[in-house]
C-alpha positions in Angstrom: 0.0 0.0 0.0 1.3 3.5 -0.9 2.4 5.6 2.0 -0.1 8.4 1.2 -2.9 5.9 1.3 -1.6 4.6 4.6 -1.5 8.1 5.9 -5.0 8.9 4.7 -6.3 5.7 6.4 -4.6 6.7 9.6 -6.0 10.2 9.4 -9.5 8.9 8.8 -9.3 6.4 11.7 -8.1 9.2 14.0 -10.9 11.5 12.8 -13.4 8.8 13.8 -11.6 8.5 17.2 -11.8 12.2 17.8 -15.5 12.2 17.0 -16.0 9.4 19.6 -14.0 10.9 22.4 -13.7 14.6 21.6 -16.3 17.4 21.7 -18.0 19.7 19.2 -17.0 23.3 18.9 -18.5 25.9 21.2 -20.4 28.8 19.8 -17.3 31.0 20.1 -15.1 28.4 18.4 -17.6 28.0 15.5 -17.3 31.8 15.0 -13.5 31.4 14.7 -14.1 28.6 12.2 -16.3 30.9 10.1 -13.6 33.6 10.2 -11.0 31.2 8.7 -13.6 30.0 6.1 -14.5 26.5 7.4 -17.6 25.5 5.4 -19.0 23.1 8.0 -17.9 24.2 11.5 -20.7 22.0 13.0 -18.7 18.9 11.8 -15.5 19.9 13.6 -14.6 18.1 16.8 -11.7 18.7 19.2 -10.0 16.2 21.4 -7.4 17.3 24.0 -4.8 14.7 24.7 -1.6 14.6 26.9 0.5 13.9 23.8 -0.2 13.8 20.0 1.1 10.4 19.0 2.8 9.4 15.8 1.3 6.5 13.7 2.2 3.0 14.9 2.6 1.8 11.3 6.4 1.5 10.8 6.6 3.2 7.4 4.6 6.2 8.6 6.5 6.5 11.8 9.8 6.5 9.9 8.6 9.3 7.6 7.5 11.3 10.6 11.0 10.8 12.1 12.7 11.7 8.9 10.8 15.0 8.3 10.5 16.0 12.0 6.8 15.7 11.9 4.7 14.9 15.0 7.4 15.4 17.6 7.0 15.8 21.4 6.6 19.5 20.7 3.5 19.1 18.5 0.6 20.9 20.1 -2.0 20.6 17.3 -2.9 18.2 14.5 -5.9 18.4 12.2 -7.2 15.2 10.6 -10.2 16.1 8.4 -12.8 17.5 10.8 -11.0 16.1 13.8 -8.4 18.2 15.7 -6.1 16.9 18.4 -4.9 19.6 20.8 -2.2 19.0 23.4 -3.7 19.5 26.8 -3.0 23.0 28.2 -2.3 24.5 24.7 -5.8 25.4 23.5 -5.7 29.0 22.5 -7.6 31.1 19.9 -4.4 31.4 17.9 -3.8 27.6 17.8 -7.4 26.8 17.2 -7.7 29.2 14.3 -4.5 27.7 12.8 -5.9 24.2 13.0 -9.3 25.3 11.7 -7.6 26.8 8.7 -6.2 23.3 8.0 -9.9 22.0 8.2 -10.7 24.6 5.5 -7.7 23.2 3.4 -9.1 19.7 3.9 -12.5 20.8 2.7 -10.9 22.5 -0.4 -8.9 19.4 -1.2 -11.9 17.2 -1.0 -10.5 14.2 0.8 -7.8 13.2 3.3 -5.8 11.6 0.5 -5.9 14.7 -1.7 -5.0 17.0 1.3 -2.2 14.7 2.5 -0.7 14.3 -1.0 -0.3 18.1 -1.3 0.6 18.7 2.4 3.3 16.0 2.5 4.6 17.0 -0.9 4.9 20.6 0.3 6.8 19.6 3.5 9.2 17.5 1.5 9.8 20.3 -1.0 9.8 23.4 1.2 10.2 22.1 4.8 7.5 22.3 7.4 7.7 26.1 8.2 7.9 27.2 4.6 5.2 24.8 3.2 2.4 26.8 1.6 -0.3 25.1 3.6 1.5 26.0 6.9 2.2 29.5 5.7 -1.5 29.9 4.9 -2.6 28.5 8.3 -0.2 31.0 10.1 -1.6 33.9 8.0 -5.1 33.1 9.2 -4.3 32.8 12.9 -6.6 34.9 15.1 -4.6 36.5 17.9 -6.8 37.6 20.8 
């Protein structure tokens, strides 16, 4: 199985997990979602966790290691309409950043399409200079 397909499957499984154990956005959080152009804020769920874990699948874990993705310093991760937030780090700025990734997922049309572009950008430009990350930072709401 191709690594993008594995990553998309992992993302979709985690989105389902976030739906089961997380919570829907508050009214205030839905307003932030609208500001960053999320089309369906009512579908977004957040799950606060002690640590955002890398995939267990060896190939995906190795890619995360190689590109410095999902480290112990990761405080937010968007997987479709599911968002992991590291406990103690939920701020308007972080939430707006992650919600912009939700918008990007919506525009891409699927986890596989989003991840194909996102991973390609990180490999080409590095995490900080990837266009999706630059766009998310440009849409951060600072309160």
